[in-house]
N, C-alpha and C positions, 0 to 999 in steps of 0.2 A: 681769413679774417676772424678775429676772436669775438666772443660774446662777452660783453663787459658788464659787471655788476659791482656795486660797492655797498658797504654797510657803514652806517654813521651813528655815532653816539652824540646826540644833540640833547639839549635840555628839554624837559617836559614842556609841552606846548609848542615845540618846533613845528613849523609848517613845511609842506613840500617845497615852497620857495626858499626857505632857510636851508634845506638840504641842497637845492640847486646852487645857491650862492656859495655854500661850502665846497661843492664840487668845482665850481669855477675858480675859487681861490686855490684849490689843490692843483688844478690844471695849469694855473699861472705860476706854480712853484711856491705859493705862499702857504706855509704850514706853521701854525702857531707853535710857539715854544712852550709846550705844556706836557705834563706827565701823562702817560698813557691812561686812558679811561679804562677802568677795570672791566667794563662790558666788552670793549674792543679786545682786550687781552684774552678774556675768557672765550670769546667767539673765535679768535685766531687759533688758540690752543685746541679748541674743539674741532674746527674744520680741518686743521692740519693733522690732527690725530687720525682722521679718517682718510684724508687725501694729502699726504706729505708734500711739502714744497721745498724741503732742504734735505736731501736732493729730491727733485721730482723724478720719480722712476718711470719705467715703461707703463703706458696706459694712464698716465696722469691726466686729470681734467684741465690742468693749468697750461694755458698758452704762454704765459709769462710766469717764471718762477725765479727766485722766491716772490711771494706775494708782496705787494706794496702795502706796508702797514705804517700808519702814523698814529699820533696820540688819540685822534678822534674817529679814525676810519680804517677800513681794510678794503683795498681794491682787488677784485677777483676777475682776471682775464682768462676766460674759459675757451677751450678748443671748441669749434663749432659742433663737433660730434660728441660732446660730453653727454653722458647718460642723464636722463631725466631725474634719476635719483639724486644726482649731485645738486641739481637746482632745488629739489625738494628739501635736501639737507641744509642748503644755504638759507632757504626761507624759514625752515623750522628753527635753526640756530639763531637767526636774526631775531625771531620772535622771542625765543627763550632768553635772549640777552638784551631785550628791549632796544634793538637797533633799527633805525630806518633803513630801508633797502632802496637803492637808486639803480634804475635800469638805464644804462647809457644809450641803449639803442633808440629809445623814444622819449627819454627824460622823465619817465614815470617814477613816482616815489610811493612806496608802500610802507605805511606805518606798521609796527608789530601788532599782532592780534590784540595784545593787552591795551593798546591805545585806540582800538576801533570801537566806537560806541555801537552797541547792539541794539 
């Protein structure tokens, strides 16, 4: 069984429930017809530069490749044995690109560090 995360480019002020609603729409096959958000494109390029998905070679962290990418998100299905560094890189890159991180295992949503009030 894979470990599933996704990163989302939603407008400033988006709430965890907004992210969960977007995830539900995606799972229902409803993807908006919009141009790719530059934050999603930059995240995808960065994560696949370190962990290629086309083709996914031996030792890949991806359970499903290529990654599912849409205009507002990237879905990351990871092998259960992926290294902790992969998760740290996903979290770091999500923060760098101002993306919300959705953990499909428990429905948690993590805003990027730039959105967390300190």
